[in-house]
C-alpha positions as CSV (number, residue, x, y, z in Angstrom):
1,M,-8.2,-178.4,3.4
2,K,-4.9,-176.2,4.0
3,Y,-2.5,-176.5,6.8
4,S,0.2,-173.9,8.1
5,I,2.8,-175.2,10.2
6,V,4.8,-172.2,12.1
7,I,8.5,-173.2,13.2
8,P,10.3,-170.7,15.0
9,C,13.9,-170.7,14.7
10,Y,16.3,-168.8,17.1
11,N,20.0,-169.9,16.8
12,E,19.3,-173.7,15.1
13,S,22.0,-173.1,12.5
14,K,23.1,-176.3,12.9
15,N,19.7,-178.0,12.7
16,L,18.4,-176.1,9.5
17,K,19.7,-178.4,6.9
18,K,18.1,-181.6,8.3
19,L,15.2,-179.6,9.2
20,V,14.3,-178.5,5.8
21,T,15.2,-182.0,4.6
22,V,12.6,-183.2,6.8
23,L,10.1,-181.1,6.0
24,K,10.6,-181.6,2.0
25,A,10.0,-185.2,2.9
26,F,6.7,-184.6,4.3
27,P,3.7,-186.7,2.4
28,S,2.5,-184.5,-0.5
29,K,-1.1,-186.0,0.2
30,Y,-1.1,-183.2,2.9
31,N,-2.3,-179.4,2.0
32,V,0.4,-178.3,4.2
33,E,2.7,-175.2,4.1
34,F,5.8,-175.1,6.6
35,I,7.0,-171.5,7.6
36,L,10.2,-170.8,9.0
37,V,10.5,-167.8,11.4
38,E,14.2,-166.8,11.5
39,N,13.7,-165.1,14.9
40,G,16.4,-162.5,15.5
41,S,19.1,-165.1,15.6
42,T,22.8,-164.2,16.5
43,D,24.5,-167.1,14.9
44,D,24.3,-167.2,11.1
45,S,21.2,-168.6,10.6
46,K,19.7,-166.3,8.0
47,E,22.4,-167.2,5.6
48,V,22.1,-170.8,6.1
49,I,18.1,-170.6,5.3
50,K,18.8,-168.2,2.3
51,N,21.6,-170.8,1.3
52,L,19.1,-173.5,1.3
53,K,16.7,-171.8,-1.5
54,L,13.2,-173.0,-0.2
55,D,10.4,-173.6,-2.3
56,N,8.2,-171.1,-1.2
57,N,5.1,-173.5,-2.2
58,K,5.9,-175.9,0.7
59,I,8.3,-174.0,2.5
60,R,9.0,-170.4,3.3
61,C,10.5,-168.0,5.5
62,V,9.1,-164.9,7.8
63,Y,12.4,-162.7,9.0
64,V,12.3,-161.3,12.5
65,E,15.1,-158.8,12.8
66,K,15.1,-158.6,16.5
67,N,14.6,-161.3,18.6
68,Q,11.6,-160.4,20.5
69,G,10.7,-163.9,22.2
70,Y,9.6,-167.1,21.5
71,G,5.8,-166.1,21.1
72,Y,6.4,-163.0,19.2
73,G,8.1,-165.3,16.8
74,I,5.3,-167.8,16.6
75,L,2.8,-165.0,16.1
76,Q,4.6,-163.4,13.1
77,G,4.5,-166.8,11.3
78,L,0.8,-167.1,12.5
79,K,-0.1,-163.8,10.8
80,A,1.5,-165.2,7.6
81,A,-0.6,-168.2,7.5
82,K,-3.0,-169.1,4.8
83,G,-4.2,-172.3,6.1
84,D,-7.6,-173.1,7.5
85,Y,-5.9,-174.6,10.6
86,V,-2.5,-173.3,11.5
87,G,-0.2,-174.5,14.3
88,W,3.6,-174.6,15.7
89,I,6.2,-176.8,16.6
90,H,10.2,-176.7,17.6
91,A,12.8,-176.6,15.4
92,D,15.3,-178.5,17.5
93,L,13.7,-182.1,15.9
94,Q,12.9,-183.1,19.6
95,F,9.1,-183.8,18.1
96,A,9.2,-185.0,14.5
97,P,7.0,-183.2,11.9
98,I,5.5,-186.1,10.8
99,E,3.8,-186.1,14.0
100,F,1.2,-183.7,12.6
101,T,-0.2,-186.2,10.5
102,K,-2.0,-187.7,13.3
103,A,-3.6,-184.3,14.0
104,F,-4.5,-183.9,10.2
105,D,-5.9,-187.4,10.0
106,Y,-8.3,-186.9,13.3
107,L,-9.6,-183.7,11.6
108,K,-10.5,-185.4,8.4
109,T,-12.2,-188.1,10.2
110,N,-14.5,-185.5,12.2
111,D,-15.4,-183.7,9.2
112,Y,-12.8,-180.7,10.0
113,P,-14.6,-179.0,13.3
114,K,-13.4,-175.5,13.9
115,D,-14.0,-175.7,17.7
116,V,-11.3,-178.0,19.0
117,F,-7.7,-177.3,20.2
118,I,-5.1,-180.4,19.3
119,K,-1.9,-180.7,21.1
120,G,0.9,-183.5,21.7
121,K,1.2,-184.8,25.0
122,R,4.8,-185.8,25.5
123,T,6.7,-189.5,26.3
124,K,9.8,-190.7,26.9
125,R,11.0,-187.6,28.7
126,P,13.9,-187.4,31.1
127,L,12.7,-187.7,35.0
128,I,13.5,-183.9,35.7
129,D,11.5,-182.9,32.8
130,K,8.5,-185.3,34.1
131,L,8.5,-183.5,37.2
132,F,9.2,-179.9,36.0
133,T,5.9,-180.5,33.9
134,M,4.0,-181.8,36.4
135,G,4.5,-179.2,39.0
136,M,3.4,-176.5,36.3
137,S,0.4,-178.4,35.5
138,V,-0.6,-178.6,39.0
139,Y,0.0,-175.0,39.7
140,E,-1.9,-173.5,36.7
141,T,-4.7,-175.8,37.1
142,L,-5.0,-174.4,40.8
143,I,-4.4,-171.0,40.0
144,L,-6.7,-170.7,36.5
145,H,-9.3,-173.3,37.9
146,K,-9.0,-175.4,34.7
147,K,-7.3,-178.7,34.0
148,L,-4.4,-178.1,32.2
149,W,-1.8,-180.7,31.7
150,D,1.5,-180.6,29.5
151,I,1.2,-177.1,28.8
152,N,3.9,-176.7,26.5
153,G,3.5,-180.3,24.6
154,Q,4.3,-180.3,21.3
155,P,2.8,-180.0,18.5
156,T,-0.2,-177.6,18.6
157,L,-2.9,-176.8,15.9
158,M,-6.0,-175.0,16.0
159,S,-8.2,-173.2,13.3
160,K,-7.1,-170.0,12.0
161,K,-10.7,-168.8,13.2
162,F,-9.7,-169.2,16.6
163,F,-6.5,-167.7,16.2
164,D,-7.8,-164.6,14.9
165,E,-9.8,-164.1,18.1
166,W,-6.9,-163.9,20.0
167,E,-6.1,-160.5,21.8
168,N,-2.8,-159.6,23.2
169,P,-1.3,-162.7,23.3
170,P,2.2,-162.8,25.3
171,Y,5.9,-162.8,23.3
172,D,7.5,-165.3,25.4
173,F,7.2,-169.2,26.5
174,S,3.7,-168.2,28.3
175,L,1.9,-168.3,24.9
176,D,1.5,-172.1,25.0
177,L,-0.3,-171.5,28.1
178,Y,-2.2,-168.3,26.6
179,A,-3.7,-170.9,23.8
180,Y,-4.5,-173.9,25.7
181,Y,-6.2,-171.8,28.6
182,L,-8.1,-169.5,26.0
183,A,-9.3,-173.0,24.5
184,K,-10.6,-174.1,27.4
185,L,-12.3,-170.9,28.2
186,K,-14.0,-171.0,24.9
187,K,-14.8,-174.6,25.5
188,L,-13.3,-175.9,22.5
189,K,-12.6,-179.7,22.1
190,I,-9.4,-180.6,23.6
191,Y,-7.7,-183.5,21.5
192,R,-4.5,-184.8,22.9
193,F,-2.4,-187.7,21.4
194,K,1.0,-189.4,22.4
195,V,4.3,-187.7,21.1
196,E,7.7,-189.3,21.7
197,Q,10.4,-186.5,22.3
198,H,13.7,-187.2,21.1
199,K,17.0,-186.0,22.3
200,R,18.4,-182.9,20.6
201,E,21.1,-183.9,18.0
202,E,22.7,-180.3,17.3
203,G,23.0,-176.6,19.1
204,T,21.9,-175.7,22.6
205,S,18.2,-175.0,23.9
206,S,17.6,-171.3,24.3
207,W,16.0,-172.0,28.0
208,N,16.5,-175.7,28.6
209,N,20.0,-175.2,29.6
210,G,20.3,-175.5,33.5
211,L,18.3,-175.1,37.0
212,S,18.6,-171.4,36.9
213,A,17.0,-170.9,33.4
214,R,14.0,-173.3,34.5
215,F,13.4,-171.2,37.7
216,K,13.9,-168.2,35.3
217,L,11.0,-169.6,33.4
218,I,9.0,-170.4,36.1
219,K,8.9,-167.2,37.7
220,R,8.1,-165.6,34.3
221,V,4.8,-168.0,33.5
222,T,3.8,-168.1,37.3
223,S,3.8,-164.1,37.0
224,Y,1.9,-164.0,34.0
225,S,-0.4,-166.3,34.8
226,K,-1.9,-164.5,37.8
227,N,-3.6,-161.8,35.2
228,L,-4.3,-164.3,32.8
229,K,-7.6,-165.4,34.1
230,K,-8.7,-161.8,35.1
231,N,-7.7,-160.3,31.7
232,L,-8.9,-163.2,29.7
233,K,-12.6,-163.7,31.4
234,K,-12.7,-159.9,31.0
235,D,-12.4,-160.5,27.4
236,T,-14.7,-163.2,27.0
237,I,-17.7,-162.1,29.1
């Protein structure tokens, strides 16, 4: 069974060398390809990636010329994926790629089901982050009438078949909500597992950098969710 893991990279040049080192050390018993997406960075990420001389059999890169959002970068990586199962994780190493082995082992134990959506559930987080997650989870659950918790938890994994069914997914941070809600709507089995969140060692988050950025994210996601239920239900009937 082959897995494709997409890692969107936006202005992560300081993290890239360590990230690639971690990916190269990923257990070889798993048939996995990592797809770095250079998501239109404004720093020197593109040059750093080229200098790392990636092994295309295990780690390759998709280049986005102009940044169009977090979700857009992930979607470009998923379109290039060759695996039977596809997923994503952040490039900042707050979530260790090795956590994917929990998902891979779950799939093997259960004879590789296609109707499953797998997502990490974050632990050891700052109180302000927990409160933010709780508020968003309660809001989306009430609006969409589906129990949704820790919507932006990492990592995420699903069958390529499920991804191929997507229509008009969002280009921004709402992508996590779209995928999770659609999985619920299609009655996929949801499997969650605990993942420890680490502190970012290098660089600066493109969204989690203050209350103002959080409120902007809340505004975008809540605005998107108002139409999500109506549009997806229409498409799935």
